[in-house]
Every structure is written in C-alpha cells, then in structure tokens.
N, C-alpha and C positions, 0 to 999 in steps of 0.2 A: 526561734524570728530569724534573729539579725541573721544566722547562717542561713534559712531560706530566702531571703532579701538578699546576700551575694549570691546564690545559686541561678535565680532567677534575674539578678542583673548581668551577667554572665550568660544566660542563655538570649536574652537581649541584646547583647552585645555580640554575640555571634547569629543574631539574626540580619545583625544589621551589613552582614559579610552578603546579603543575598539583596542588597540595595542596588536596581537596574536591572538585574537579571532574570526576574522572576515572573514580573505581574503579567498577564493580570491576578496570581496567586499573589497572598500578603508576605513579607518576610516573617519567616519564622526557625529559633533556635530553641535547643535541645539538651538538654545537661541530664545526667546519669548519675545519679550519687549513693554510696553504699558506706555505713559508718562513719560521715563528715571527708568521705573525696571523692573527687570524681571519678567517675571509673568509666563515662563515654561520654562523649558531646559532638555534638552536628548543626546542621543548618543547612535550610531549602537552599540549594546553588542555584538551578535555574529551572524557568519552567519546563513543565512535562518529564523535569527528573525526581530522582526521591525525595521524600519530605524528611524534617529536619530528624521525625525518629526512627526513621529507617537508616540515617548517616550516624545518629548516636548508637544505636543498638547495635547497627556494625564495625563502629568503634571497640564498642567494648569489650565483642566476640573477639576483634583483631588482637585486642590488649590482652586476650589471657581472662577477661572478667565476665564470659557466659554466664557461667556458673553463681554468679553473686545477682542475676538481675532479679530472682524472685525475692529477693530480701532488699530490694534498689529503689529507692523514688528517684520519677522523671519529673522534672520541669522544663514546662511545655511553653511558648510563650503564647500559642493558640491554642483553642480547644485540638486533639487531633479528630482528623475528618472519618467519619462513618457511611462514606458512601466511594463506590467504586467511578474516578475518574482517568486520568491516565496514569493513574498508582492506584493496588488496592489501598485500603481503610487502612488508615496508624491507628485507629483507638483498637481494631482487630489482632493488628501486632504486637502491640505493648501488652492485648489479653494472652495469644498465646505464649512469651516471655516472663505470665503471669509475675509481671511486676507487683510491687505493696502497693504502691499510692503514687499515685498522680498530681503533680501541684500546678493549678493553669493560670496562668495571664488572665487573658481574656475568651472570653464565648466567642463560637464563630457564628456572625449573624448571617451566614450564605443559609440560604431555608433545608437545602442537601445537606447540612448536617444541625446547626441551630440546637444545641443541645442533644440531641440522639448521643453524640460520640461519647460524652460524659454519662448519657443512662447506659449504651453497651457495656462502659469499664466498670459502674457499678454494680451491675446484673452482674456482675463476675467476679466479683469482690473485690472490684481494687477501691481502696479508699481516692473517693478526688476531693480535690479543695480548690477554690477558683476563686480571682478576686485580686491574686498578690500583683503589686507593682503593675493592676491595673492602667492607673492614667497616663505610664509612661508605656506603656505595650496600647495606649490607643494613639499616643503621639507615632509611636515608631509606624503602623500602619494605618494615616489616617486616610492615606488615599485609599485603602480599601475596604475601609470602616467607609467612607464617604460613597463610595461606589454602589454598597452593598445598603446603607441606611438612603438616602436620596436619588441613587440611581439616577448619577450623574459624575463625571470626571472630579477630581479634586483639582482647583481653579488656582493657582498663580500668575499676578500681574505683578512685571517688571517693568520698568523705565528707566532713563537716566537721564536725567534734569542740569542745566547750567544753574550756574550759583544763583541765575537771577530769573530762575524758573522757565525755563524753555525747554523743548523739548526737541525742537530743532527750526531749522530757516524756515521762513513764510516760504519761500520760491520752492521748498522739498529737497535742495542741494543734501549731500553728504554733511554729515557732523558729527565727531569724534568727541566725547565727550568725558566717558572714564577711562582709566588709564588703566595700562596694560594686563597691572594683576587683578583688576577689575573684570579685565573680559577674562582671565583667566578662570579665575571664581565661576563665573556665566556660564562658560563651556562646562566648568565638573558638574553646576546644575542641571544643563541640557540632559548630561547622563544619567541624572536618576528619575525623570521623565520620560512618561511615554510619548505627549508630543508634544509638540510647538507651534505657537499663533502666532499669524500676523494680518493685518488687514490689504485692501487693495494699495493704497497709495504707498503703504512702509514697501510694499513688494516692487511695487513700479519704482519709486524714490530711491532706494537703496537696492537693491538688487541682491537681496541674501543665498547663503546657501540655508544656514538656520541647519550646520550640521557639526557635528563635536570635533572640533582643529585643535585645540590647546590642551586637552585632559582624555586619558584615557579611556575607553567607553563606548557605547554603541549610541549612535543615531536615532535620533526623536525619531515618528511620523509629523515629516507638515504638514499644517494646514494653514490654507490661504482663503478668505474674503475675497470670491469675485462673483457678487451677484451676477453679473451678467454675460459671464465668460471674454473678459476682455483683453486677461492679459497676456502677452504675447508670448508665444511657445520658447521664444528663445531666452527667458530668465533662468537662473539659475535653479529657481524653484522647478523646472520638467525639464533637468538636467537626468533623470533617471538613475542617481547615485544614493536615493533613498526614497521610502515610499513617501506620498503628497496626496493630502485630501482636498481639492477643489469645491467650496461649499459657494454653492449659485443660488439662485431663486428655480423653482418649479416651470413659473412661466416664461422665462428669461428667454431672450432670443439673439442669438450671439449677433454682433456687428462688423460692420469688411467682410471682405471675400475670401476666407477660411471660415467658414461657419465649426467647422470640425474641427479647429485649429490645435485641441488638448488629444485628437482622438489615436493618431499614430503614436505619441511619446507615452513610455513605455514606464510602469511602477506609480501613474493618475488614476485614483478613484475618484467619485463624486459624490455630494452629498447634498441633495435637493431640500431647500427651504422653502418655506408659503411668505410671500414679500407680506409684511402689515403685521401678520399677527408676531408672539415672542419669539423674536430670531436667535435668541443668547439660551433659550430653554428646549425651543427645536433644533440646535447646535450643538450643545452636550446632551440632548435625549441621542442624539445618533452615533453621535461620540462612545455615549455607552451601549447600544449595541453593537458598538465594534468592539468591545473591552477597551476600551481607551481607560486606562483609572487617571489617568493627569493629567492635566495642557498645561503649560508652559505660553502666555501667554503676552509675548513681546512687543507689542505695540501694532500701531500710533496711539496715539491720542482719542480718536474717536471709537478705535476698538475695546478699549481699555475703561473709558468713559462708559459705553455701554454696558461691558459688564461689571462695573462700579452701579451703574442708574438700575441694574437688573435681581441688584444681592446676590447674582450667584458667583460665588467669587469664597478664597477663605485665607487668602496672604497675599500679603502685598510685598514686593521690594525692590525700595526706590534707592538709586544711586542719585545724589548730587555732587556734579563736578567743581572745579574751581575755577572753569570758563564761564565769561562772561559776553554777549553778543546784542544785551541792549531791544532784540526786540525777534519776536519770531511764534512759533507754533507752541502757545502756551500747555506748560504741562498741567495731567491730572494733579486733582487734590486726593490725598489718600483720604481714607476713611477706613473705620474699624478703631481697635486697639494698638497703642506701640505698646509695640513688646518686644523692644531693643533698637540698640544702633551701634557701630560701630567704625573705625575706621580703617581703610583699605589704604593705604599710603595717604595720599591728597584727598581720596573719595570718603565723603560721609556716606555709610549707609544705613538708611532705619526703617524697619522691618511692623507690619501691622497684620494682625489678626480681624477677621468677618465677626468671629465671637468673643 
C-alpha cells in the first residue's frame, strides 16, 4: 500500500504541471509501474491535446517498455475518459494495451464519463481500484469538481488592506498597499485562473490592466461589472490585448453621446443579467456556460461583499500591509474557516475557505 501511495503521489505531482494550461479540462497525471519500477509516465499538457494516459504509454514505448504493459499497473489521478471528445477514449487505449490493473484517485463527475470508463475497463478484464489519495485529488482539481458539481466557476476573493483595515482612499485615488513580492505572487495566481473580475468603481479609479506581467503564464479573461455600460472605451480593459467580458443589465440604456461605445473595441463580449434578481448567480451561471471554471475576484469592496453575502465563493486570500491611512473605504470582513497564514516580507497573508 505504501508503494501504491508513492506512485499515486507521483501521478498527482505530474498532474500539477498542467495547471493554467488545460482548463476547462481537469489536470491529470498517469504513472505506469511494473515490478515496482516506473516504466512510463505523463500528464495532460494542453487543452485539446493528448491526455495523461496517452503520454504515459508513449513514454513507456519510447523507452522500450511497451512489452511490459500487459503486466503493468497504471496509476491515474482521474477516471480515464470513455467518450470521444477532442481525443479518443483513454479507457479504450488502456484496454488495447492490455494493462493488468488501473488504480484511480478520483471518479470523473462528467456525465459523459461518470463511472463508464471504469465499467468499460472492468468488462475488458482489467482490475480497477478507486479512491487512492482521493482528498488530494479533489484538492488538485477543485475548480473542475466545482464546475461539474455546482454548475458554477470556483471563486477566489482576493484583496489587500492597510494595517488599520482600509482597502482604499475614500476619494477613490490610487493606493499601494502590498509589497513587490506580494505583487509577484498575485500575478502568479492570475496565471492559474481562467478569469479575473473587478467592479465598476475599481475599473474607473484604478484603470487596471488585469494581465500577467510579473510571472510567466497565460493572461486570464478579464471580467468587469458595468451594469449600465458607462465605462469609457479608453480604459486599459478595452485595449484589445486579451479577451474581456462586460457584464451589464439587460435593460440598461447607455448614457452619453456614444451608445455603441464598446462596439468597435475588439476582444470584447457581453453578458447580460436581469436587475433585481440574484446577480451573482446569474453572473456565475453565464460564466459556467462559457466554460470558465475559475474566477479571481480582485475588487472592490462592494463586489467582494456581494460575493460573500451570496455564499457563492470558495476561497479568500487577504493581504494585510503595514501602511496606515487613518480613514478610507473599509475592507471586507473575511468569512469561513481560517486555513492558514504566512508572511511575504512585511505583508501578512491569511487564507480562508468557505467549507
């Protein structure tokens, strides 16, 4: 059993290499073992590309270990797929290679799979076991499981506040709270999420770019709440450098001389919501339909509080700096369970979970 845990831990480690590259697919790793020796391993590297099992078998064959597959055990972090998507079913591949045993970390809640991959392999005579390091696998793919089980993206609320509990000046002017190392960390986090969201006031006051500059990785989709389509198109959000979604009211009537102010801006899409009903649920439901599996919410206070009050959030990442300003916009109050804290130079980061 200890060696089984070792091999599955390796598969989970490999799966992590796909973070920020495979969404809306889950991160998956695969290790193939024969006689207590890894003969092939792989991970899902890019959305639309070969799955982990394909890479692992290819690795085994390229190393001259193909003849060992019929006596080997595959350790896979997620149930092998049983349907034709962008790639053929991985369950069929494992069957065709006549693997002796498959050990799985998590079942796939996708209705297109959902136990069918396991059934197909067992019917072909492969010994199948499930649930090894299950909690670790659920943590790894919490975004995927949230999307599948709750029909909404995984939501992370992030903010920085001063030592005396303010998120910004009352005037709305720019305010630097966190240090440079914390900024690097935030940009790293941005590469790990599908989308990043800010409210109207933050977009107008800070004119943020919401891209990745201090870390190597992919820019997230930008989302801005502009219920009445009042933001000027000169903002960085509308510079065409990355995909942007504008969330607005269905009945909104743009004010000013340019009612089509967004229409000529490239890379901008619109998501309409009804005023007065559960706007957060509508927002997240629309993003789910676009296959956005995670949202990094960076402010401001009203937006973060709306998510907190709705209960439709999953994590909080709060930075407390050393600056004191005496008065300003009061920072949100964290909810949920404190899961950890750490210092990044002089900044104190605290982490909370809704569950």
